[in-house]
C-alpha positions in Angstrom: 41.6 -2.0 -5.2 38.0 -2.9 -5.4 35.5 -2.8 -2.5 32.5 -5.1 -2.5 29.5 -4.0 -0.4 27.0 -6.5 0.8 23.7 -5.5 2.6 21.2 -8.0 3.9 19.0 -8.8 6.9 19.8 -11.5 9.4 17.5 -13.5 11.6 19.9 -13.4 14.6 23.0 -11.2 14.6 25.0 -13.2 17.2 24.4 -16.4 15.3 25.3 -14.7 12.0 28.4 -13.2 13.5 29.7 -16.6 14.7 29.4 -18.0 11.1 30.9 -14.8 9.6 33.9 -14.9 11.9 34.4 -18.7 11.3 34.4 -18.0 7.5 37.4 -15.7 7.8 40.0 -18.2 6.4 37.8 -19.0 3.5 37.4 -15.3 2.7 41.1 -14.8 2.7 41.7 -17.7 0.4 39.3 -16.1 -2.1 41.3 -12.9 -2.2 39.7 -10.7 0.5 42.4 -8.3 1.8 40.3 -6.3 4.2 36.7 -6.3 5.6 34.4 -4.6 8.0 30.9 -5.2 9.3 28.2 -2.6 10.3 24.8 -2.9 11.9 21.9 -0.6 11.2 21.7 2.1 13.9 18.0 1.7 14.2 17.7 -2.0 13.2 20.5 -4.4 14.3 19.3 -7.0 11.9 20.2 -4.8 8.9 23.8 -5.7 8.1 26.2 -4.0 5.7 29.7 -5.5 5.2 32.5 -4.5 2.9 35.3 -6.6 1.5 38.4 -5.5 -0.4 40.0 -7.3 -3.3 42.9 -6.6 -5.6 40.7 -6.8 -8.8 37.1 -6.7 -9.9 37.5 -10.2 -11.2 38.4 -11.5 -7.8 35.5 -9.6 -6.2 33.0 -10.9 -8.7 34.3 -14.5 -8.3 33.8 -14.2 -4.6 30.3 -12.9 -4.9 29.4 -15.8 -7.3 31.1 -18.4 -5.2 28.6 -21.2 -4.2 30.3 -21.6 -0.8 29.5 -18.0 0.0 25.8 -18.5 -0.6 25.9 -21.7 1.5 27.6 -19.8 4.4 25.0 -17.1 4.2 22.3 -19.7 4.5 24.0 -21.3 7.5 24.4 -17.8 9.1 20.7 -17.0 8.8 20.7 -14.4 6.1 17.1 -13.4 5.4 16.2 -12.8 1.7 18.5 -11.9 -1.1 21.6 -9.8 -0.4 22.3 -6.5 -2.3 25.8 -6.6 -3.6 27.7 -3.8 -5.4 31.3 -3.0 -6.3 33.2 0.3 -6.2 36.6 1.7 -6.7 38.1 4.8 -5.1 37.6 8.0 -7.0 
């Protein structure tokens, strides 16, 4: 299992969350097997999400998927997201 973390700022959390939730079926089709979203305790516009995949290749393909970038733009992501991948130690 590979976990992909994504951290970025959003312009409006409620608007972002609507797009994120509507994107659920597309995430699943791209291999996401689990996910969670967190907001900064001191800054609710600071979002960190994780998504699980069976393989690193699936995770990297999802991160590079043009539709993901498009959805982030629709959702009001501000700036470039930070993305990193981990496996359980």
